[in-house]
Structures are given as C-alpha cells and as structure tokens.
C-alpha positions in Angstrom: -5.7 18.2 -9.5 -3.9 15.2 -10.8 -4.2 11.8 -9.3 -1.4 10.2 -7.4 -0.1 6.7 -7.7 2.5 4.7 -5.9 4.1 1.3 -6.7 6.1 0.1 -3.7 7.9 -2.9 -2.5 8.3 -4.1 1.1 11.0 -6.5 2.1 10.2 -8.7 5.2 12.1 -11.0 7.5 12.2 -14.6 6.3 8.9 -16.4 6.8 7.0 -13.1 7.4 5.6 -12.6 4.0 2.0 -13.8 4.9 2.0 -11.7 8.0 2.6 -8.5 6.1 0.2 -9.5 3.4 -2.5 -9.9 6.0 -1.6 -6.5 7.6 -1.8 -4.8 4.3 -5.0 -6.5 3.3 -6.5 -5.2 6.5 -5.3 -1.7 5.4 -6.9 -2.3 2.0 -10.1 -3.2 3.8 -10.0 0.1 5.9 -9.5 2.0 2.6 -12.9 0.8 1.3 -14.6 3.8 3.0 -12.1 6.4 1.8 -13.5 7.8 -1.5 -10.1 9.3 -2.2 -8.5 5.9 -2.3 -9.3 4.6 -5.8 -7.1 1.5 -5.9 -5.1 -0.3 -3.2 -3.8 -3.7 -4.4 -1.5 -6.1 -2.5 0.6 -8.6 -4.4 3.4 -11.1 -4.0 5.8 -12.6 -6.5 6.5 -16.3 -6.8 10.2 -15.5 -7.2 10.5 -13.2 -4.0 9.3 -15.0 -0.9 10.3 -12.2 1.3 8.7 -9.3 -0.7 5.2 -7.7 -0.8 4.2 -5.2 -3.4 1.5 -2.4 -3.1 0.0 -0.4 -5.9 -2.1 2.5 -4.9 -4.1 5.3 -6.7 -5.4 8.3 -4.8 -7.4 11.4 -5.8 -4.2 13.4 -5.1 -1.0 13.2 -3.0 -2.5 15.1 0.0 -5.2 12.4 0.4 -2.5 9.7 0.5 -0.5 11.7 3.1 -3.7 12.2 5.1 -4.4 8.5 5.1 -1.1 7.8 6.8 -2.2 9.8 9.8 -5.4 7.8 10.4 -5.5 6.0 13.7 -6.3 2.6 11.9 -3.3 3.2 9.5 -1.0 4.0 12.5 -2.0 0.9 14.2 -1.3 -1.3 11.2 2.1 0.5 10.6 3.1 -0.3 14.2 2.2 -3.9 13.7 4.2 -4.2 10.4 7.4 -2.3 11.4 9.0 -5.2 13.3 8.9 -7.5 10.4 9.9 -5.0 7.6 13.5 -5.1 6.7 13.2 -2.6 3.8 11.0 -0.4 1.7 11.5 0.7 -1.8 9.3 3.2 -3.8 9.6 1.6 -7.2 7.9 4.5 -8.8 5.6 7.5 -8.2 3.0 7.6 -10.9 0.4 10.1 -12.4 -2.5 7.9 -13.2 -4.4 9.2 -16.2 -7.4 6.8 -16.4 -8.4 3.2 -17.3 -10.4 0.4 -15.7 -10.6 0.7 -11.9 -10.0 4.4 -11.6 -12.8 6.8 -10.9 
C-alpha cells in the first residue's frame, strides 16, 4: 500500500491565526499515539497572517480518513469551524521516503 500525504492551507478570520494554530497543535498531539500518522506539521507564513498550513503523511489514505472520525478530531473540527473562512488542498502527495517517514 502506498503512503498518503496532504499539504493543505486553512484561511481564518482576521486575528484568529493563533487560535487555529493551537487547535491544530492539539490535533498533532492527539496524533502522537496513532502509528498510522507518520508526520503532522503545522506551519504559518510571515506573509500570510490569516493562513495556517498543515503537512501530513499517513500509512495510507484510509488511515487518514479514519482519523477524521475520531471523537477528539471531531471535537477539534467543531472548535475550528467558526474561525475558518476557507480550506485549500494544495496537493495530495505520494510520500516515497526520507527523514521523518517510517
């Protein structure tokens, strides 16, 4: 089975970047115990104060989809929805290896 990677961008209401960063870092913390989540990185850009980026690598696409159904994930999604103004999947990737991947 091939690995599954996502690179996405969330746009948020003005002044809410840190709020979403904290929510997504909590999500990253909850992924620590999921062996199928190999990488979950939350980033911001100095030039985009209303954007938050997430890079994820999963053992496969089904593992990623299953993670979205977890109670903790659903709770965090509910917290984030009111401040998110847009979502963009920059790219879906097929990770082949390298530092940080299992």
